[in-house]
Each structure stands twice: as C-alpha cells, then as structure tokens.
C-alpha positions in Angstrom: 4.3 231.2 169.0 5.9 234.4 170.5 7.8 236.6 167.9 8.9 239.0 170.5 12.9 239.2 170.7 14.0 238.8 174.3 17.6 239.9 174.9 19.2 239.1 178.3 22.5 240.5 179.6 24.7 237.8 181.7 28.3 238.0 183.3 30.6 235.2 183.1 32.1 234.3 186.7 34.0 231.4 188.0 32.3 229.0 190.4 32.1 230.4 193.8 31.0 229.6 197.4 27.7 229.7 199.0 28.4 233.1 200.6 29.4 234.5 197.5 26.1 233.1 195.7 24.1 235.0 198.6 25.8 238.0 197.9 25.2 237.8 194.4 21.3 237.5 195.3 21.4 240.5 197.5 22.7 242.5 194.7 19.9 241.5 192.9 21.4 239.3 190.5 20.5 235.5 190.0 23.1 232.9 189.7 23.0 230.8 186.6 24.4 228.0 184.5 24.7 227.7 180.7 25.0 224.3 179.0 24.5 222.6 175.7 26.3 223.2 172.5 29.8 222.0 171.9 31.4 224.4 174.9 31.9 223.8 178.6 29.5 224.5 181.0 29.4 228.5 181.8 28.9 229.8 185.3 26.8 233.3 185.0 25.2 235.8 186.7 21.9 238.0 185.5 20.1 240.8 186.5 17.1 239.5 188.5 14.4 242.1 187.1 15.3 241.6 183.7 15.4 237.7 184.1 11.8 237.8 185.5 10.6 240.1 182.7 12.3 237.4 179.8 10.5 234.6 181.5 7.1 236.0 181.3 6.7 234.1 177.7 6.8 230.7 178.2 9.6 228.6 176.2 10.7 232.0 174.9 14.2 231.8 172.7 16.2 234.3 174.7 19.2 236.1 173.1 21.7 235.7 175.9 24.4 238.2 175.7 27.4 236.7 177.7 30.2 239.4 178.9 33.4 238.0 180.1 37.2 238.3 179.3 36.8 241.5 177.8 34.3 239.9 175.2 30.6 239.6 174.5 29.2 236.4 172.9 25.6 236.2 171.9 23.8 232.8 172.3 20.5 231.6 171.6 19.1 229.8 174.6 15.8 228.8 176.3 15.0 228.4 180.2 15.5 224.8 181.3 14.8 224.9 185.0 14.2 227.6 187.6 14.6 227.5 191.3 12.4 229.5 193.5 12.4 230.1 197.2 10.0 228.1 198.9 8.6 231.1 200.7 9.2 234.4 199.1 8.9 232.8 195.8 11.8 234.9 194.2 14.5 233.1 191.9 17.2 231.6 193.7 19.1 230.0 190.3 18.1 229.5 186.6 19.5 227.0 184.0 19.7 228.2 180.2 20.6 225.4 177.6 22.0 226.6 174.5 20.1 225.8 171.3 20.5 225.8 167.6 17.5 227.4 165.5 18.1 224.9 162.8 17.8 221.7 165.1 14.8 220.5 166.9 14.2 220.5 170.2 12.0 218.7 172.9 10.1 221.2 175.4 7.0 220.9 177.8 4.1 223.1 176.4 1.3 224.0 178.9 -2.4 223.0 178.3 -5.1 225.9 178.6 -8.8 224.8 179.2 -11.1 226.9 177.4 -14.9 227.3 178.6 -17.1 225.9 181.2 -18.2 222.3 181.3 -22.0 221.6 181.0 -21.5 218.9 183.4 -19.8 221.3 185.8 -22.3 224.2 185.5 -25.6 222.3 185.4 -24.6 218.7 186.5 -22.6 219.9 189.5 -19.4 218.1 188.3 -15.6 218.9 189.0 -13.2 219.6 186.2 -10.2 217.3 186.9 -6.6 218.1 185.3 -5.0 215.0 185.0 -2.1 216.7 182.8 -1.4 220.1 182.6 1.3 220.1 180.0 2.7 218.0 177.2 6.1 217.3 175.8 6.4 218.4 172.1 9.3 218.4 169.5 9.8 221.4 167.2 12.1 223.7 165.8 12.7 226.4 168.3 10.9 229.1 166.3 8.1 226.8 166.3 7.2 226.2 170.0 4.1 226.9 170.6 2.9 229.3 173.8 0.3 226.9 174.9 -2.4 224.2 173.7 -5.8 224.9 173.9 -8.5 222.2 175.2 -12.2 223.4 174.6 -14.2 221.6 177.6 -17.7 223.4 177.1 -19.6 220.2 175.9 -17.9 217.9 178.3 -20.4 216.1 180.7 -19.9 213.9 183.8 -17.9 211.2 182.4 -16.7 213.0 179.5 -12.6 213.7 178.7 -10.3 215.2 176.3 -7.5 213.1 175.7 -4.2 214.0 173.9 -5.4 213.2 170.4 -8.1 215.7 171.0 -5.9 218.8 171.5 -5.9 221.5 168.9 -2.5 221.3 166.9 -2.1 224.4 164.8 1.7 224.7 164.3 4.6 222.7 162.8 5.3 220.7 166.1 4.9 216.7 167.4 3.2 216.1 170.5 5.1 213.2 171.8 2.5 212.2 174.4 0.4 208.7 174.3 -2.6 209.8 171.9 -5.1 208.1 174.3 -3.9 209.9 177.6 -6.2 211.8 179.4 -5.8 215.3 180.1 -8.7 216.5 181.2 -12.0 215.2 182.4 -15.3 215.9 184.2 -16.0 213.9 187.3 -18.8 213.7 189.6 -18.6 215.8 192.9 -18.4 213.9 196.1 -19.8 215.4 199.0 -18.2 213.7 201.9 -19.4 216.7 204.2 -22.8 215.3 204.2 -21.7 212.1 206.0 -18.8 212.8 207.9 -20.8 214.9 210.8 -22.9 211.7 211.0 -20.0 209.2 211.4 -18.3 211.7 213.9 -21.2 212.1 216.2 -21.9 208.4 216.4 -18.3 207.9 217.0 -18.4 210.5 219.4 -21.8 209.3 221.1 -20.2 205.6 221.3 -17.2 206.9 223.2 -19.6 209.0 225.7 -21.4 206.0 226.4 -18.8 203.3 226.6 -16.6 205.7 229.0 -19.1 205.6 231.8 -19.7 202.0 232.0 -15.7 201.3 232.2 -15.8 203.9 235.0 -18.6 202.6 236.8 -17.5 199.0 236.5 -13.9 199.8 237.8 -15.6 201.9 240.5 -17.9 199.1 241.5 -14.9 196.5 241.7 -13.0 198.8 243.8 -15.9 199.1 246.2 -16.4 195.7 246.4 -12.5 195.3 246.9 -12.5 197.7 249.7 -15.7 196.2 251.3 -14.2 192.8 251.4 -11.1 194.3 252.9 -13.2 196.0 255.4 -14.8 192.7 256.4 -12.0 190.7 256.7 -10.1 193.3 258.8 -12.6 192.9 262.0 -12.2 189.0 261.5 -8.4 189.5 261.4 -8.4 191.7 264.6 -10.4 189.1 266.4 -8.0 186.3 265.7 -5.2 188.3 266.8 -7.0 189.2 270.0 -7.8 185.6 270.6 -4.5 184.6 270.1 -3.1 187.2 272.8 -5.6 185.8 275.5 -4.4 182.4 275.4 -2.6 181.1 278.3 1.2 180.2 278.0 
C-alpha cells in the first residue's frame, strides 16, 4: 500500500465546447470530471504535469483541492479512468471518483510476476499472462499497490490461479478462485513448417501455370489451323460458283 500523500489542484469550470477543451490542452491543462458522493458531477481542469506525477502510483488516494466560486474544497478521490491520445499518448481526459475513507470500494489491482519459470528457462516454453489484474474490495487506505505471483517453479503445463496469489493485507479478491492468471505453455514454432508449405504452394502454382498456358496456346493454334484449312475450301467454292454459266 502507498502511504504517500498526493495533493492535486483542480479548477472548477462550466461544461464547454470541443474548441474550448482543445484550448485547455494547448495550455497544458487536462479536462476532468468528478463524480460520486452526494454532490452533482463537477467539470474540472487540472495541470497536466501535476496529474502525470500523481498517477505514477496506481490506485493512489488523491487529495483533490477544487477551487471555484472563491472557495476551495478538499475531496478524497481516486482515478477511475484515463483517456490517452492514440499516437502521442498524452492524457486527453481523466475521471475522478470521490470516495469515503470509511467505506469499502472495488478497484482493479495489477498482478506482477516474479522470477523466471523453469519451463521457460530450461523447457523453452512461453509465459502466458491470462489475466494481468484482478478486482479487489477493501477500504481506500488498504488498496494494495500490486499482487505478486512467483512463477519460478512453473514447468510447461503448470499455472497459477487466483487462489494461489499472495495476499498480504486487509482486502478481498472478488475473482473466481480457480481462474488462471498465468501459465507456462509450449512454444509452437510455426516458422519451421511455414517455408515448406509456402514453397510447395508456390511450386504447385508454377507447375500449374505453364500447363494452362500451353493448353490454351495449343487450342488457339488448332483453331487457327482449322480456320486456315477452311479458308481455301471456302475460296474454291466461291470461285466455282462464279464460273457457273447463267
């Protein structure tokens, strides 16, 4: 669990157009929304650099200092969702959820693998991450930074399930205990067979093509030869008809 206090300043603002939102981003600020609690949703703006620093700790409790109407209100929040630019990866928008330190909440916690599986190191297998996070329920100050899974002893065919995760803290995992989170699977080398298959396919195409072309050429030649043979006969018949007395 993280005990570091994170303070983030926010400015209350009115809902605006896309143009005004883009202007905020150009100024280095990030559009945000705060929901939860008994109050109405609030439209905010936060400093981009301060936000990036605040979210370095996963599931951190942030003391959000909201300024608006000449007043400052401190609210305990967690980051619920972040939207990133698909190319530049800068933050486009953030959703904050207001929480109570005396009420349990549900959050997703990251799973981190520890060690190198023997099935990978010796057996040449591959470590397959079926689930990279699990949902847990606890009080805000009891949210774990991560859950560790020691994969060192895993051989090919072995796996770690939710029930095998190391739990050190006052929280409850809400996932199916039998759900697989990570396993070691055999490495399938498709590249060894692929060249042969491709070569056979290409060779078959190369062999088939001349036959089709040759056959077509032969038919054309035979057709042309038949026309040439038929032509003199037609010409003779035509001349014979011209020589007939009227």
